[in-house]
N, C-alpha and C positions, 0 to 999 in steps of 0.2 A: 455696440448695438448690432453690428453685422454678425459677430460671433454668437450673440444671444439668439438672433433669428435662426441661424443655422442649427444651433443646439435644440431649439424649441420645435422648429419645423421639420428637421430631418432632410431627407433627399428630395422631397417634393412638398411644397406648401403654398397656401393662398393667403394674401392679405386682404381682409374684407373691406378695409377703408383705404386711406391714402398712404403712399410712401413718399416721404419728403427727405431729400438729401440736399441740405442747404448750408453753405458756408463751411464745408468740411475741408480738411487737408488731404483728402484721399487722392491717389493717382489713378486708381481703377476701382471697380466695384467688386473685386474678387471676394468671394465668401457668400455671395448671394445666388450661387448657382442652383440652389434648390427652389428658388422662387419661380412659380409657374404662372400665377395670375395675380393681378392687383385689381380689385373690383372698383376702386375709386381712381384717383389721379396718381400718376408718377410725376413728381416735381423735382427737377434737378437744377438748382439755381446757385449762382455765386460760389462755385467751387473752383478756386483759382488754380489748383494744381491737377485737376482731373483731366487726364489725357484721352481716355476712351471709356466705353461702357462695358468692358469685359467684366464678367460676373453676372450679367443679366442674360447670359446665354440660354437659359432655360425659360425665359419669360415668353409666354405665348399670347397673353391677353392683358390689355389695360382698359379700364373704364367700362367694363360690361355692366356694372351696377349703376351707371350714370343715366341710363335711359336712352331711348332712340327716338325721341319725339321728332316729328317732321319739321317743326318750326325751328329756325336757327336761334342759337343762344344770344342773349342781349350783350352788348359791349360791357366790359367790366373795368374800363379805365383806359389809360393811354400808355404807350411806350414811345418815347421820342416824339410826342405830339400826335401819335396815331391811335385810333381806337383799337382795342384788343377784342378780337372776335372770340377767341378760345378762352373759356373760363374754367374748363376742366379737361382732363385727359392726360396726354403726354406733353409735358412742358419742360423744355430744355433751354435755359435762359442764362446768358452771361457767364459762361464757364470759359475763362480766358485761354486755358491751355488745351481745351478739348479739340482734338484733331480729326476724329472720326466717330461715327456711331457704332463702331464695331462692338458686338455684344448683343445686338438686336436682331440677329438673323432669323430667329424663330418666332418673332412677333407677327401674329396673324390677324389680330383684331385691335383696333383703337376706337373706343367710344369717347365722346365728348370733344375730341379734336386733337390736333397736334400743332404745337408751336415750337419752332426752332428760331430763337431770337438772340442776336448780339453775342454769338459765339465766334469771336474774332479769329480764332485759329482753325476753325472747322473747314477742312479741305474737302472731305467726301462724306457721303452718307453710307450707312451700312447696306449690304446687299440683302434687302428685306424681301426675299423672293416669296414669302408666304403672305405678305400684306397686300390685299386686293381692294380693301374698302376702309375708309375712315369715316366713322359716323359722327361727324362734327365738322369744324373748320380746319383748314390747313393754313398756317401763317409761317412763312419762311422769310425772315427779315434781318437785315443788317449783319449778315455773316460775311465778313469782309474777304475771307480767303476761299469761300465756297465756289468751286469752278464748274460743277455740274450737279444735276439731281439724279445721277445714276445711283441706283439703289432703290428708287421708287418705281422701277420700270414695270412692275406687275400691278401697280395701283390702277384701278378702273373707276372707282367711285369716291367722290367727296360729297358728303351730305349737305354741307353748308358752303361757306365762303372758301375760295382758293385765292390766296394772295402770296405773291413772290415779289418782294420789294427791297431795294437798298442793298443788294448783294453785289458789291463792286467788281468782283472777279468772275461772276457767273457768265458763262459763254454759251450755254445751251439749255434748252428745255427738253432735250431728248428723253430724260428720265421720266417725263410725264406723258410719254407717247401713247400709253394705253388708256389714259383717262378719257372716258367718254360721257361722264355725268358729273356735273357740278350743280348743287341745288340752290345756291345763292349767287353772289357776284363773283366775277373773275377780275382780279386786280394784279397787274404786272407793271411795276413802275420803278424808275430810277435804278435800273441795273445797267451800268454804263457800258458793259461789254456784250450785252445780250442783244443780238440782232432783232430789230423790231419785226422783221419778216417771220421769225420763228414764233413770236408772240401772236401775231395775227393768224398764223396757221393753226395754232392751238384754239384760238377763239372761233375760227371758222369751222373747225372740226366739231367743237362742242355745239355750235349753233345748228350744224347739220343733224345733230342728235336730238334737237329740240330744246336746247338751252334757252332759258327765258330771263336770266338775270342781267344785271348791268355789266358792261365791259369797260374797264378803265385801263388804258395803255398809254404810258407817258414816261418820258425821260430815259428810254432805253437807247441802245446804239442804233445809228442809222442803218438802213437796209444795205 
């Protein structure tokens, strides 16, 4: 399928709908270098041997065709008993060997939202210097090896929910230091190594910018 896309699309092409990479035996996504935009969702799920996202190096935009309505999307179900805020956008879920998001360095726009969920080997995020806004929710859940959010350090705006929960190795929110707008609730919970003082500092900074959503802080490391 990847070879067919390359032959049909050439050096630069757009997918008008969704791109789903589900249950494959791929180690990387090499061969997708010509992909520039996906107008719908990019869904990368249940790929047991996928180690990185190399091959998406040319990807600049995900979800531009999903709309930018002000109202947050409705929950679409649950993961480990939690409501899922993101229903479309960039979804990277339960890829057991995935260690980094290397390959997303050119990604500048995400519409619909971003969910990074249950990638147990994910240690670091890509250096996404071009990504400044996510037009949807951000859910970062249950990534057991994730130590920091470095790579999101140019992100300033999250249109809907921002939730960081259940990441047992996470020690810092410094990667969110430029975020000054969250349109719905802020939820940071059950990150056992994350100092609660950092979480409160993020909440206070958002409130100083006029944040009006709910704040849920629970189960993080003591001050």
